[in-house]
mmCIF file of the C-alpha atoms, coordinates in Angstrom:
data_MODEL
# 
_entry.id   MODEL 
# 
loop_
_atom_site.group_PDB 
_atom_site.id 
_atom_site.type_symbol 
_atom_site.label_atom_id 
_atom_site.label_alt_id 
_atom_site.label_comp_id 
_atom_site.label_asym_id 
_atom_site.label_entity_id 
_atom_site.label_seq_id 
_atom_site.pdbx_PDB_ins_code 
_atom_site.Cartn_x 
_atom_site.Cartn_y 
_atom_site.Cartn_z 
_atom_site.occupancy 
_atom_site.B_iso_or_equiv 
_atom_site.pdbx_formal_charge 
_atom_site.auth_seq_id 
_atom_site.auth_comp_id 
_atom_site.auth_asym_id 
_atom_site.auth_atom_id 
_atom_site.pdbx_PDB_model_num 
ATOM 1   C CA . UNK A 1 1   ? 61.411 -21.698 -124.448 1.00 0.00 ? 1   UNK A CA 1 
ATOM 2   C CA . UNK A 1 2   ? 58.251 -19.578 -124.671 1.00 0.00 ? 2   UNK A CA 1 
ATOM 3   C CA . UNK A 1 3   ? 57.922 -19.609 -120.874 1.00 0.00 ? 3   UNK A CA 1 
ATOM 4   C CA . UNK A 1 4   ? 61.418 -18.155 -120.364 1.00 0.00 ? 4   UNK A CA 1 
ATOM 5   C CA . UNK A 1 5   ? 60.797 -15.282 -122.810 1.00 0.00 ? 5   UNK A CA 1 
ATOM 6   C CA . UNK A 1 6   ? 57.424 -14.511 -121.240 1.00 0.00 ? 6   UNK A CA 1 
ATOM 7   C CA . UNK A 1 7   ? 58.999 -14.514 -117.796 1.00 0.00 ? 7   UNK A CA 1 
ATOM 8   C CA . UNK A 1 8   ? 61.808 -12.185 -118.928 1.00 0.00 ? 8   UNK A CA 1 
ATOM 9   C CA . UNK A 1 9   ? 59.276 -9.747  -120.437 1.00 0.00 ? 9   UNK A CA 1 
ATOM 10  C CA . UNK A 1 10  ? 57.125 -9.852  -117.297 1.00 0.00 ? 10  UNK A CA 1 
ATOM 11  C CA . UNK A 1 11  ? 60.144 -9.138  -115.073 1.00 0.00 ? 11  UNK A CA 1 
ATOM 12  C CA . UNK A 1 12  ? 61.224 -6.237  -117.282 1.00 0.00 ? 12  UNK A CA 1 
ATOM 13  C CA . UNK A 1 13  ? 57.737 -4.723  -117.197 1.00 0.00 ? 13  UNK A CA 1 
ATOM 14  C CA . UNK A 1 14  ? 57.408 -5.274  -113.463 1.00 0.00 ? 14  UNK A CA 1 
ATOM 15  C CA . UNK A 1 15  ? 60.764 -3.636  -112.701 1.00 0.00 ? 15  UNK A CA 1 
ATOM 16  C CA . UNK A 1 16  ? 59.772 -0.547  -114.648 1.00 0.00 ? 16  UNK A CA 1 
ATOM 17  C CA . UNK A 1 17  ? 56.486 -0.132  -112.827 1.00 0.00 ? 17  UNK A CA 1 
ATOM 18  C CA . UNK A 1 18  ? 57.270 -1.591  -109.416 1.00 0.00 ? 18  UNK A CA 1 
ATOM 19  C CA . UNK A 1 19  ? 58.597 1.622   -107.936 1.00 0.00 ? 19  UNK A CA 1 
ATOM 20  C CA . UNK A 1 20  ? 56.645 4.833   -107.759 1.00 0.00 ? 20  UNK A CA 1 
ATOM 21  C CA . UNK A 1 21  ? 58.119 7.883   -106.044 1.00 0.00 ? 21  UNK A CA 1 
ATOM 22  C CA . UNK A 1 22  ? 56.093 8.736   -102.979 1.00 0.00 ? 22  UNK A CA 1 
ATOM 23  C CA . UNK A 1 23  ? 55.961 12.502  -103.341 1.00 0.00 ? 23  UNK A CA 1 
ATOM 24  C CA . UNK A 1 24  ? 53.476 15.315  -103.099 1.00 0.00 ? 24  UNK A CA 1 
ATOM 25  C CA . UNK A 1 25  ? 51.291 16.060  -106.116 1.00 0.00 ? 25  UNK A CA 1 
ATOM 26  C CA . UNK A 1 26  ? 52.605 19.440  -107.332 1.00 0.00 ? 26  UNK A CA 1 
ATOM 27  C CA . UNK A 1 27  ? 49.278 20.461  -108.907 1.00 0.00 ? 27  UNK A CA 1 
ATOM 28  C CA . UNK A 1 28  ? 46.928 19.475  -106.072 1.00 0.00 ? 28  UNK A CA 1 
ATOM 29  C CA . UNK A 1 29  ? 45.133 22.155  -104.046 1.00 0.00 ? 29  UNK A CA 1 
ATOM 30  C CA . UNK A 1 30  ? 42.591 21.932  -101.250 1.00 0.00 ? 30  UNK A CA 1 
ATOM 31  C CA . UNK A 1 31  ? 40.543 24.401  -99.254  1.00 0.00 ? 31  UNK A CA 1 
ATOM 32  C CA . UNK A 1 32  ? 41.911 25.319  -95.826  1.00 0.00 ? 32  UNK A CA 1 
ATOM 33  C CA . UNK A 1 33  ? 39.420 26.352  -93.181  1.00 0.00 ? 33  UNK A CA 1 
ATOM 34  C CA . UNK A 1 34  ? 42.161 27.523  -90.799  1.00 0.00 ? 34  UNK A CA 1 
ATOM 35  C CA . UNK A 1 35  ? 43.372 30.405  -92.983  1.00 0.00 ? 35  UNK A CA 1 
ATOM 36  C CA . UNK A 1 36  ? 41.995 33.829  -93.797  1.00 0.00 ? 36  UNK A CA 1 
ATOM 37  C CA . UNK A 1 37  ? 42.493 35.278  -97.254  1.00 0.00 ? 37  UNK A CA 1 
ATOM 38  C CA . UNK A 1 38  ? 43.173 32.746  -100.013 1.00 0.00 ? 38  UNK A CA 1 
ATOM 39  C CA . UNK A 1 39  ? 41.926 29.406  -98.639  1.00 0.00 ? 39  UNK A CA 1 
ATOM 40  C CA . UNK A 1 40  ? 43.260 27.319  -101.563 1.00 0.00 ? 40  UNK A CA 1 
ATOM 41  C CA . UNK A 1 41  ? 46.491 25.614  -100.454 1.00 0.00 ? 41  UNK A CA 1 
ATOM 42  C CA . UNK A 1 42  ? 48.895 23.270  -102.224 1.00 0.00 ? 42  UNK A CA 1 
ATOM 43  C CA . UNK A 1 43  ? 50.880 20.513  -100.478 1.00 0.00 ? 43  UNK A CA 1 
ATOM 44  C CA . UNK A 1 44  ? 53.876 22.759  -99.889  1.00 0.00 ? 44  UNK A CA 1 
ATOM 45  C CA . UNK A 1 45  ? 51.703 25.452  -98.285  1.00 0.00 ? 45  UNK A CA 1 
ATOM 46  C CA . UNK A 1 46  ? 49.945 22.852  -96.138  1.00 0.00 ? 46  UNK A CA 1 
ATOM 47  C CA . UNK A 1 47  ? 53.331 21.630  -94.876  1.00 0.00 ? 47  UNK A CA 1 
ATOM 48  C CA . UNK A 1 48  ? 54.569 25.117  -93.957  1.00 0.00 ? 48  UNK A CA 1 
ATOM 49  C CA . UNK A 1 49  ? 52.116 25.654  -91.112  1.00 0.00 ? 49  UNK A CA 1 
ATOM 50  C CA . UNK A 1 50  ? 51.654 22.903  -88.507  1.00 0.00 ? 50  UNK A CA 1 
ATOM 51  C CA . UNK A 1 51  ? 48.135 23.998  -87.520  1.00 0.00 ? 51  UNK A CA 1 
ATOM 52  C CA . UNK A 1 52  ? 47.088 23.798  -91.173  1.00 0.00 ? 52  UNK A CA 1 
ATOM 53  C CA . UNK A 1 53  ? 48.807 20.425  -91.627  1.00 0.00 ? 53  UNK A CA 1 
ATOM 54  C CA . UNK A 1 54  ? 47.059 18.997  -88.557  1.00 0.00 ? 54  UNK A CA 1 
ATOM 55  C CA . UNK A 1 55  ? 43.687 20.230  -89.814  1.00 0.00 ? 55  UNK A CA 1 
ATOM 56  C CA . UNK A 1 56  ? 44.016 19.205  -93.466  1.00 0.00 ? 56  UNK A CA 1 
ATOM 57  C CA . UNK A 1 57  ? 45.987 15.933  -93.510  1.00 0.00 ? 57  UNK A CA 1 
ATOM 58  C CA . UNK A 1 58  ? 43.226 13.846  -91.903  1.00 0.00 ? 58  UNK A CA 1 
ATOM 59  C CA . UNK A 1 59  ? 41.147 14.493  -95.040  1.00 0.00 ? 59  UNK A CA 1 
ATOM 60  C CA . UNK A 1 60  ? 41.484 11.491  -97.361  1.00 0.00 ? 60  UNK A CA 1 
ATOM 61  C CA . UNK A 1 61  ? 42.088 13.511  -100.545 1.00 0.00 ? 61  UNK A CA 1 
ATOM 62  C CA . UNK A 1 62  ? 44.787 15.679  -98.943  1.00 0.00 ? 62  UNK A CA 1 
ATOM 63  C CA . UNK A 1 63  ? 46.477 12.648  -97.357  1.00 0.00 ? 63  UNK A CA 1 
ATOM 64  C CA . UNK A 1 64  ? 46.520 10.786  -100.678 1.00 0.00 ? 64  UNK A CA 1 
ATOM 65  C CA . UNK A 1 65  ? 47.816 13.731  -102.714 1.00 0.00 ? 65  UNK A CA 1 
ATOM 66  C CA . UNK A 1 66  ? 50.315 15.063  -100.134 1.00 0.00 ? 66  UNK A CA 1 
ATOM 67  C CA . UNK A 1 67  ? 51.989 11.966  -98.614  1.00 0.00 ? 67  UNK A CA 1 
ATOM 68  C CA . UNK A 1 68  ? 55.253 13.783  -97.727  1.00 0.00 ? 68  UNK A CA 1 
ATOM 69  C CA . UNK A 1 69  ? 53.379 16.643  -96.100  1.00 0.00 ? 69  UNK A CA 1 
ATOM 70  C CA . UNK A 1 70  ? 51.096 14.319  -94.156  1.00 0.00 ? 70  UNK A CA 1 
ATOM 71  C CA . UNK A 1 71  ? 53.830 11.943  -92.968  1.00 0.00 ? 71  UNK A CA 1 
ATOM 72  C CA . UNK A 1 72  ? 52.709 8.879   -94.927  1.00 0.00 ? 72  UNK A CA 1 
ATOM 73  C CA . UNK A 1 73  ? 56.167 8.545   -96.447  1.00 0.00 ? 73  UNK A CA 1 
ATOM 74  C CA . UNK A 1 74  ? 59.489 10.309  -96.701  1.00 0.00 ? 74  UNK A CA 1 
ATOM 75  C CA . UNK A 1 75  ? 62.060 9.842   -99.394  1.00 0.00 ? 75  UNK A CA 1 
ATOM 76  C CA . UNK A 1 76  ? 64.249 11.807  -101.752 1.00 0.00 ? 76  UNK A CA 1 
ATOM 77  C CA . UNK A 1 77  ? 62.952 12.468  -105.260 1.00 0.00 ? 77  UNK A CA 1 
ATOM 78  C CA . UNK A 1 78  ? 65.156 10.166  -107.376 1.00 0.00 ? 78  UNK A CA 1 
ATOM 79  C CA . UNK A 1 79  ? 64.781 12.384  -110.461 1.00 0.00 ? 79  UNK A CA 1 
ATOM 80  C CA . UNK A 1 80  ? 65.754 15.667  -108.770 1.00 0.00 ? 80  UNK A CA 1 
ATOM 81  C CA . UNK A 1 81  ? 69.158 17.184  -109.455 1.00 0.00 ? 81  UNK A CA 1 
ATOM 82  C CA . UNK A 1 82  ? 70.624 20.551  -108.594 1.00 0.00 ? 82  UNK A CA 1 
ATOM 83  C CA . UNK A 1 83  ? 73.739 22.569  -109.320 1.00 0.00 ? 83  UNK A CA 1 
ATOM 84  C CA . UNK A 1 84  ? 76.242 23.431  -106.653 1.00 0.00 ? 84  UNK A CA 1 
ATOM 85  C CA . UNK A 1 85  ? 76.346 27.056  -105.540 1.00 0.00 ? 85  UNK A CA 1 
ATOM 86  C CA . UNK A 1 86  ? 80.063 27.560  -106.059 1.00 0.00 ? 86  UNK A CA 1 
ATOM 87  C CA . UNK A 1 87  ? 80.485 25.125  -108.953 1.00 0.00 ? 87  UNK A CA 1 
ATOM 88  C CA . UNK A 1 88  ? 77.477 25.865  -111.123 1.00 0.00 ? 88  UNK A CA 1 
ATOM 89  C CA . UNK A 1 89  ? 78.624 23.449  -113.825 1.00 0.00 ? 89  UNK A CA 1 
ATOM 90  C CA . UNK A 1 90  ? 78.476 20.540  -111.324 1.00 0.00 ? 90  UNK A CA 1 
ATOM 91  C CA . UNK A 1 91  ? 75.101 18.788  -111.080 1.00 0.00 ? 91  UNK A CA 1 
ATOM 92  C CA . UNK A 1 92  ? 74.373 16.477  -108.142 1.00 0.00 ? 92  UNK A CA 1 
ATOM 93  C CA . UNK A 1 93  ? 71.423 14.554  -106.729 1.00 0.00 ? 93  UNK A CA 1 
ATOM 94  C CA . UNK A 1 94  ? 70.076 14.227  -103.188 1.00 0.00 ? 94  UNK A CA 1 
ATOM 95  C CA . UNK A 1 95  ? 72.568 11.520  -102.199 1.00 0.00 ? 95  UNK A CA 1 
ATOM 96  C CA . UNK A 1 96  ? 75.410 14.060  -102.517 1.00 0.00 ? 96  UNK A CA 1 
ATOM 97  C CA . UNK A 1 97  ? 74.246 15.841  -99.329  1.00 0.00 ? 97  UNK A CA 1 
ATOM 98  C CA . UNK A 1 98  ? 75.101 12.822  -97.164  1.00 0.00 ? 98  UNK A CA 1 
ATOM 99  C CA . UNK A 1 99  ? 77.866 11.323  -99.298  1.00 0.00 ? 99  UNK A CA 1 
ATOM 100 C CA . UNK A 1 100 ? 80.839 12.763  -97.370  1.00 0.00 ? 100 UNK A CA 1 
ATOM 101 C CA . UNK A 1 101 ? 80.444 12.413  -93.580  1.00 0.00 ? 101 UNK A CA 1 
ATOM 102 C CA . UNK A 1 102 ? 83.006 15.181  -92.941  1.00 0.00 ? 102 UNK A CA 1 
ATOM 103 C CA . UNK A 1 103 ? 81.075 17.658  -95.098  1.00 0.00 ? 103 UNK A CA 1 
ATOM 104 C CA . UNK A 1 104 ? 77.547 16.513  -94.224  1.00 0.00 ? 104 UNK A CA 1 
ATOM 105 C CA . UNK A 1 105 ? 76.831 19.311  -91.735  1.00 0.00 ? 105 UNK A CA 1 
ATOM 106 C CA . UNK A 1 106 ? 78.173 22.017  -94.063  1.00 0.00 ? 106 UNK A CA 1 
ATOM 107 C CA . UNK A 1 107 ? 76.175 20.670  -97.016  1.00 0.00 ? 107 UNK A CA 1 
ATOM 108 C CA . UNK A 1 108 ? 73.060 20.298  -94.872  1.00 0.00 ? 108 UNK A CA 1 
ATOM 109 C CA . UNK A 1 109 ? 73.264 23.933  -93.688  1.00 0.00 ? 109 UNK A CA 1 
ATOM 110 C CA . UNK A 1 110 ? 74.090 25.249  -97.150  1.00 0.00 ? 110 UNK A CA 1 
ATOM 111 C CA . UNK A 1 111 ? 71.418 23.375  -99.119  1.00 0.00 ? 111 UNK A CA 1 
ATOM 112 C CA . UNK A 1 112 ? 68.717 22.207  -96.675  1.00 0.00 ? 112 UNK A CA 1 
ATOM 113 C CA . UNK A 1 113 ? 68.247 25.234  -94.411  1.00 0.00 ? 113 UNK A CA 1 
ATOM 114 C CA . UNK A 1 114 ? 68.173 29.017  -94.482  1.00 0.00 ? 114 UNK A CA 1 
ATOM 115 C CA . UNK A 1 115 ? 71.296 29.035  -92.275  1.00 0.00 ? 115 UNK A CA 1 
ATOM 116 C CA . UNK A 1 116 ? 73.562 29.985  -95.167  1.00 0.00 ? 116 UNK A CA 1 
ATOM 117 C CA . UNK A 1 117 ? 75.122 33.090  -96.665  1.00 0.00 ? 117 UNK A CA 1 
ATOM 118 C CA . UNK A 1 118 ? 72.014 33.886  -98.750  1.00 0.00 ? 118 UNK A CA 1 
ATOM 119 C CA . UNK A 1 119 ? 69.561 33.328  -95.872  1.00 0.00 ? 119 UNK A CA 1 
ATOM 120 C CA . UNK A 1 120 ? 67.182 31.366  -98.102  1.00 0.00 ? 120 UNK A CA 1 
ATOM 121 C CA . UNK A 1 121 ? 66.606 27.850  -99.376  1.00 0.00 ? 121 UNK A CA 1 
ATOM 122 C CA . UNK A 1 122 ? 68.556 26.739  -102.432 1.00 0.00 ? 122 UNK A CA 1 
ATOM 123 C CA . UNK A 1 123 ? 66.049 26.146  -105.251 1.00 0.00 ? 123 UNK A CA 1 
ATOM 124 C CA . UNK A 1 124 ? 66.132 24.867  -108.807 1.00 0.00 ? 124 UNK A CA 1 
ATOM 125 C CA . UNK A 1 125 ? 63.199 25.568  -111.130 1.00 0.00 ? 125 UNK A CA 1 
ATOM 126 C CA . UNK A 1 126 ? 61.062 26.757  -108.223 1.00 0.00 ? 126 UNK A CA 1 
ATOM 127 C CA . UNK A 1 127 ? 61.612 23.680  -106.048 1.00 0.00 ? 127 UNK A CA 1 
ATOM 128 C CA . UNK A 1 128 ? 63.875 23.781  -103.021 1.00 0.00 ? 128 UNK A CA 1 
ATOM 129 C CA . UNK A 1 129 ? 66.502 21.152  -102.327 1.00 0.00 ? 129 UNK A CA 1 
ATOM 130 C CA . UNK A 1 130 ? 64.884 20.662  -98.903  1.00 0.00 ? 130 UNK A CA 1 
ATOM 131 C CA . UNK A 1 131 ? 61.542 19.838  -100.528 1.00 0.00 ? 131 UNK A CA 1 
ATOM 132 C CA . UNK A 1 132 ? 62.958 17.456  -103.152 1.00 0.00 ? 132 UNK A CA 1 
ATOM 133 C CA . UNK A 1 133 ? 65.514 15.855  -100.818 1.00 0.00 ? 133 UNK A CA 1 
ATOM 134 C CA . UNK A 1 134 ? 63.266 15.454  -97.778  1.00 0.00 ? 134 UNK A CA 1 
ATOM 135 C CA . UNK A 1 135 ? 65.016 12.383  -96.411  1.00 0.00 ? 135 UNK A CA 1 
ATOM 136 C CA . UNK A 1 136 ? 68.567 13.654  -96.909  1.00 0.00 ? 136 UNK A CA 1 
ATOM 137 C CA . UNK A 1 137 ? 67.573 17.052  -95.492  1.00 0.00 ? 137 UNK A CA 1 
ATOM 138 C CA . UNK A 1 138 ? 65.787 15.482  -92.519  1.00 0.00 ? 138 UNK A CA 1 
ATOM 139 C CA . UNK A 1 139 ? 62.598 17.293  -93.488  1.00 0.00 ? 139 UNK A CA 1 
ATOM 140 C CA . UNK A 1 140 ? 60.169 14.468  -92.787  1.00 0.00 ? 140 UNK A CA 1 
ATOM 141 C CA . UNK A 1 141 ? 57.043 14.297  -90.713  1.00 0.00 ? 141 UNK A CA 1 
ATOM 142 C CA . UNK A 1 142 ? 56.788 11.066  -88.792  1.00 0.00 ? 142 UNK A CA 1 
ATOM 143 C CA . UNK A 1 143 ? 53.551 9.309   -88.053  1.00 0.00 ? 143 UNK A CA 1 
ATOM 144 C CA . UNK A 1 144 ? 50.852 9.715   -90.640  1.00 0.00 ? 144 UNK A CA 1 
ATOM 145 C CA . UNK A 1 145 ? 47.836 11.625  -89.404  1.00 0.00 ? 145 UNK A CA 1 
ATOM 146 C CA . UNK A 1 146 ? 44.756 9.450   -89.094  1.00 0.00 ? 146 UNK A CA 1 
ATOM 147 C CA . UNK A 1 147 ? 42.309 9.919   -91.938  1.00 0.00 ? 147 UNK A CA 1 
ATOM 148 C CA . UNK A 1 148 ? 38.814 10.873  -90.899  1.00 0.00 ? 148 UNK A CA 1 
ATOM 149 C CA . UNK A 1 149 ? 35.883 9.310   -92.672  1.00 0.00 ? 149 UNK A CA 1 
ATOM 150 C CA . UNK A 1 150 ? 32.312 10.374  -93.179  1.00 0.00 ? 150 UNK A CA 1 
ATOM 151 C CA . UNK A 1 151 ? 29.923 9.546   -90.347  1.00 0.00 ? 151 UNK A CA 1 
ATOM 152 C CA . UNK A 1 152 ? 28.027 6.300   -90.582  1.00 0.00 ? 152 UNK A CA 1 
ATOM 153 C CA . UNK A 1 153 ? 24.444 6.463   -91.829  1.00 0.00 ? 153 UNK A CA 1 
ATOM 154 C CA . UNK A 1 154 ? 21.613 6.613   -89.309  1.00 0.00 ? 154 UNK A CA 1 
ATOM 155 C CA . UNK A 1 155 ? 20.678 3.272   -87.727  1.00 0.00 ? 155 UNK A CA 1 
ATOM 156 C CA . UNK A 1 156 ? 17.906 1.271   -89.337  1.00 0.00 ? 156 UNK A CA 1 
ATOM 157 C CA . UNK A 1 157 ? 14.392 1.563   -87.911  1.00 0.00 ? 157 UNK A CA 1 
ATOM 158 C CA . UNK A 1 158 ? 13.975 -2.119  -87.082  1.00 0.00 ? 158 UNK A CA 1 
ATOM 159 C CA . UNK A 1 159 ? 16.518 -4.810  -86.321  1.00 0.00 ? 159 UNK A CA 1 
ATOM 160 C CA . UNK A 1 160 ? 17.569 -6.901  -89.269  1.00 0.00 ? 160 UNK A CA 1 
ATOM 161 C CA . UNK A 1 161 ? 17.181 -10.670 -89.053  1.00 0.00 ? 161 UNK A CA 1 
ATOM 162 C CA . UNK A 1 162 ? 20.302 -12.485 -87.905  1.00 0.00 ? 162 UNK A CA 1 
ATOM 163 C CA . UNK A 1 163 ? 21.091 -15.861 -89.438  1.00 0.00 ? 163 UNK A CA 1 
ATOM 164 C CA . UNK A 1 164 ? 21.184 -18.524 -86.799  1.00 0.00 ? 164 UNK A CA 1 
ATOM 165 C CA . UNK A 1 165 ? 20.800 -22.248 -86.527  1.00 0.00 ? 165 UNK A CA 1 
ATOM 166 C CA . UNK A 1 166 ? 17.162 -23.183 -85.998  1.00 0.00 ? 166 UNK A CA 1 
ATOM 167 C CA . UNK A 1 167 ? 17.186 -25.691 -83.145  1.00 0.00 ? 167 UNK A CA 1 
ATOM 168 C CA . UNK A 1 168 ? 14.107 -27.354 -84.635  1.00 0.00 ? 168 UNK A CA 1 
ATOM 169 C CA . UNK A 1 169 ? 15.708 -27.923 -88.038  1.00 0.00 ? 169 UNK A CA 1 
ATOM 170 C CA . UNK A 1 170 ? 17.842 -31.017 -88.196  1.00 0.00 ? 170 UNK A CA 1 
ATOM 171 C CA . UNK A 1 171 ? 19.390 -30.348 -91.607  1.00 0.00 ? 171 UNK A CA 1 
ATOM 172 C CA . UNK A 1 172 ? 22.349 -28.342 -90.083  1.00 0.00 ? 172 UNK A CA 1 
ATOM 173 C CA . UNK A 1 173 ? 21.758 -25.325 -92.378  1.00 0.00 ? 173 UNK A CA 1 
ATOM 174 C CA . UNK A 1 174 ? 21.426 -21.733 -91.273  1.00 0.00 ? 174 UNK A CA 1 
ATOM 175 C CA . UNK A 1 175 ? 17.861 -20.476 -91.105  1.00 0.00 ? 175 UNK A CA 1 
ATOM 176 C CA . UNK A 1 176 ? 16.514 -17.023 -90.369  1.00 0.00 ? 176 UNK A CA 1 
ATOM 177 C CA . UNK A 1 177 ? 14.532 -16.788 -87.200  1.00 0.00 ? 177 UNK A CA 1 
ATOM 178 C CA . UNK A 1 178 ? 12.432 -13.632 -87.031  1.00 0.00 ? 178 UNK A CA 1 
ATOM 179 C CA . UNK A 1 179 ? 11.471 -12.284 -83.673  1.00 0.00 ? 179 UNK A CA 1 
ATOM 180 C CA . UNK A 1 180 ? 8.534  -9.999  -83.055  1.00 0.00 ? 180 UNK A CA 1 
ATOM 181 C CA . UNK A 1 181 ? 9.352  -6.537  -81.741  1.00 0.00 ? 181 UNK A CA 1 
# 
């Protein structure tokens, strides 16, 4: 009986923590060396300029904090909701954009692009639908940029001993054989 309760608790805890939204860190900033003026850029600003994205995403910290921007993942924010432009009392989530195949193109243009009557992105609390609904709005970067790492340290001055089997030892163990240089 104890085993069943423990298993049920473990499953409940696992289900709550098994999924983590793969989105950009809204508070992260990094220094851009491709821009004049204010070099501090957040994930959204990095994404807006391809030259900047190509230069910054190979950095490990930027890649880890800006996975949408850097192409590591692409999904809709499951907690994001927005009101409709003409029915402000109606709240929908990202799935609404693709829900009706006959209205998909109209919804896409109205909420995911600037090709609408206002000529700007639809935003709620400072976040655009296109940013929050990246997958539904087809605003994904494919192929994560390769992360660059620090150069390897300088080679050692002398070769290090390599373990090898000493042909003179008949115990079958590895022995170090040092060679003179």
